[in-house]
N, C-alpha and C positions, 0 to 999 in steps of 0.2 A: 795767618798762622793757625794751625789746628793743634791747640794745646791738649786736647783730649787724648792724643797719642801718649802723652807723658803724665797726664793728670786725670786719673780715672774718676768717674762719677758713680755714686751709688744711688739706689732707688730714692732714698730720702732727699738727696741733693737734686735729683731730677724733679721731684715734687716741688721743692722750694723754688727751682728755676721756673717751673710752670706758674706757680703762684706769683712770683715776682713779675713775670711778663704780663700776667692778667692784671695785676695791680697797676703797672705802668700804663696799660691801655685804658683802664677805668679812669685813672686820675688825669692823664695827659692826652688822651686820644691815642693816636698812633705813636708808639714809643720811639725815641731816638735810638739809633743803633748803639751809641755810646752808653746810654742808660741801661739798655737791655744787657749789653755785654758786661758792664760793670757789676750789676747785681748778680748776673749769672756767674761771672768769674770769681767774685768774692764769696759765693755760696759753695764753691768747690772745696773738697777736702784739702787740696793744695791750692791756695788762692792764687789767682792769675788775672792779669789785665792784658789783652792783646796789644801788641806793639803798634798796630796801625793807628791807635788813638793818641800817640805821642804828638801828632802834627796838627794841633790847633795853631792859631797865630803865634802865641808865645812859644810853643814847642818848635815851630818852624824857625823862629828867630834864634832860639838857643842852638838848634842844630846847625844853622849857618855859622854860628860862633865855633861850634865843635870842629867843623871842617877845616878851620884855619889854625887849630891848636897844634903846637909842635909834636905832641904825642900821637895825634890822629893822622896816620899816614894814608888811609885809603883814598880820600878824595884827591889829594895832590898827586899821589902816585898814579892813580888811574888817569887823571888829567894829563900827566906827563907822557904816559903810554899813548894816549889818543893823539896828543900833539905830535909826538915823534912819528906816528904811523898813519896820520890822517890821509896823506896822499896815497899810500898803499891801500888803505881801506876804501878810498873813493874809487880805486881801479877795480874793486870787486863788485861794484854796483853797476848794473846794466843801465844804459841811457834810457831815460823815460821812466825809471823806477820810482816807487813811492817809499819814502823813509817813514816808518811807523815807530814811534817811541812809546814804550810802555812805562807809565808812571813818570811823565816828563818833568814835572815840577817846574823849575826855573829855566830848563833847557840850556843851561850854560855850557855843559860839556858838548852838547849837540852842535853848537856853533862851530866847534873845531872841525866837525865833519862837513857841515853845510858849506863852509868856506871852500872846500875842495870838491864838492859835488855839484858841478855846474849844470849837469844834464838831468837833474831830478824833475819829475813831473809834479811832485807835491811832497810836503812834510806834514805828517799827521801826528801831532802830540796827543796822547791820551792821559788824562789825569782826573782825579775826583774833585779837584779844586778849580772852580770856574775862575777865581781871582788869579791863581797862578797861571792858568792858561791865557787869560786876557793880558797879563803883564808880559808873558813870554811872546805872545803873538805880536804885540806892539813893538817889542824890541827887535824881534827877528824881521818883521816887515820893514823896519827902518834900515836895518843892515843889509837885508837881501830883498829889495823891493820887487824883483821879478819872480820871486819864489811864491808858489801857491801854498798857503798855510791854512789847513782845515782842522782846527782843534776838535776833539771829541771829549765831552765830559762823561766820565763813567769809570766803573771798576773793571779794569782789564782782566781780572781773574774770573770774570763771568762773561758769558756771551753778550756782545754788544754790537749794534749796527755801525758800520763804517760808511764814510761819505760815498755816495754813488759815483762821484767824479773820479774815484781811483779804480773803478772797475776796469779790468783788462790790462792793468799795468803790473809789472813785476813788483814784488814787495820785499823790502829789507827791514827787519826788525832791529831795534836798538833798546837794550835793557842794561844800562850801566849801574854802577854803585854797589854791586854785590847784594842787591835786595833779595836775590834768590836765596841767600844764606839765612834769611829770617824764617824760612819755611822748613818744617819737618820734611824728611826725604820724600815721603809719599805725596805730600802737598806740592813739593818742588816739581816732581815728575808730572803731576796733574796740571800745574801751571804751564810748564814747558810744552805739554801736549796741547793745551788750549792755544798757546801762541802759535804752534805749528798749524793748527786748524785755521787760525785767523790769517796767517801769512801765506799758506798754501804750498802746494808741491813745488819743490825746487827752490824754495825761498832761502834767504840768508838771514841769520840772527847773529848780531854782535852783542855779546853779553859779558859783563864784568863779574869776576869771582875772586874773593879774597883768599889768600893762600895761608896754609899752616906755617907757623914760624915760632920763634922763641916765646914761651908763655909770658915772660915778663913784659915783653914788648906788646903783646896782645892785651894784657891786663891794663897796662898804662894807657892804651888807646881808648879804653872804656872806663877809665877811672883817673882822669887827668888831675894834675896838681892844682889847677885853678878851681876845680869843682864845677865846671860848666856841665859836664855829663851828669853829675849828681843833680844839679838844678833841672836839667832836661828830664831826668827820670822822675823827680819829685813833682814836676809840673803836672803829671797825670793826676795827682791828688788835688792840686790846686785847681785843675780843670774841673774835676768832679765837684769841688766846692762852688766854683763860679757858675757852672752850667746846670748843675743838678741839686744845688742846695745841700750837699753833703757837709759833714762837719769834721773832716780829716784835720788833724794837727800836723802839718808837714814837718814841724820841728820834732815830732815824736817818731819819725821814720828816718832811716838813713839809706844811702845808696850802696849797693854791693855788686861788684862784678866778679864772676868766678869763671874758671875754665874747666869744662867737662872733657877730660882726656878721651874717654870711651867714645863719645859722640863727636869729638873734634869741634867744639863750639864754645863760644862765650855765652854765659847766661847772666842777665841783669835782673836784679831783685830790688825791692823796697823792703827794708827790715824794720819791724816794730821795735822801738827802743824800750817798751814797757808793756805791761798788761793794760789793755785799753779797749773801749767799745766805740765804734764809729757808726753813725746813723746815715743811711743813704736811702732816700725815697721811701721812708717808712720802715725800712729794714735795719736791724741792729746786727752789726758784725763784730764779733769778739776776736781780739788778737792777743795771743800770749806774748810774753817778753821774748824777743828773738824770732818770732814767726815771720815768714817771708811772703811777699807777693811777687810772683814771677812776672816780669814785664817784657823780656825779649830773649829770643835765641839769635845767635849770629854764627852760623856754621862757617868753618874754614875748610878749605879743600886742598888736596894735592892734584896735580894735573891729570894723572891717570884716573883718580877717583871721580873727578868732575866729568871727564870724558865718558866714564861708565854711566854716570847719572843721566846725562843728556841722551845717551843712546837708548835708555829705557823709555824715553819720551819720543823716540823716532827721529832724533837728530844725530848727525855725524860731526865729530870735531874735525874741522878742516885745517885749522891753524891756531896756534896759541902765541900771544904776544905778552911779554913780561918786562918788568923793569930790571935794571942791573942787579938789584938786591934780591930779586925774586920775592917781593912782598905781595904783589898783586898780579892778576892775570886778566887779559881780555881775550875771549875765545870767539873765533869765527866758526859758526855752525851752519851746516846745510841740511835742509829737510830731506829725509829719506823718501 
């Protein structure tokens, strides 16, 4: 997510960011990506932490809880769509093709498709977590012993080498979960363009996208009654304390989810409950009472708007699958 589109940097902030990065390198050698992003994000005029840092071990555990909450419809709704249409989706995949999943995580939704895709040459899950890939590979190998599974550890938003064994085979991409919604429009187009380059001419991409709906239902999905989403958001501060020796008081911050009508998105924030100062890696960050840290965008789409978005990246919308309530959508795209 490129938060600079919405949160501008002035010259003084640029200088502080450069000093922060130099400090991290001097003290710790090569800085961790989280350390650099945290100091940089808190140095901005409008403080922000990129949402990709939600998913340490504790954050991943909390997110798994979120997916089964009654208010959180996206996971179960998309799973229902994939289950209902798995046979149809398998018929779109040519024999001997390779299924490439971007940000595969636990690969649980993928199993619905793999169960119907008897003629796949290989399944290539891509994820930044080696542990997640190892767990998924072991489970899939046990269930589908004849399927070639070749995991790739890496950030799929950047160029990365794919296994030589898939050369010459048709490629089908899979990107569930509406992760595309976490990106600003220009970044979403850039990512979709990169995926088209990875998959190649004539490829198919199966992608999930959350749909616009009643605002009350959206807010509830990101601010559940049990407080699990709040704990998930606040875990960013606890992670900073655990990994970087910061001294955030999580009890002095609260979770806030808002809906931006103009941009059609949920925004998540951490809100300071009082004037306070936090120390992070030798830097002191002052917070006013009520000051926010932005932690996530989650864009919601209508069908026509999403089709226009993907077209900018060289994809054509071939078919759209939805649930009976039109809460969520799964799009089949073909590369121009």
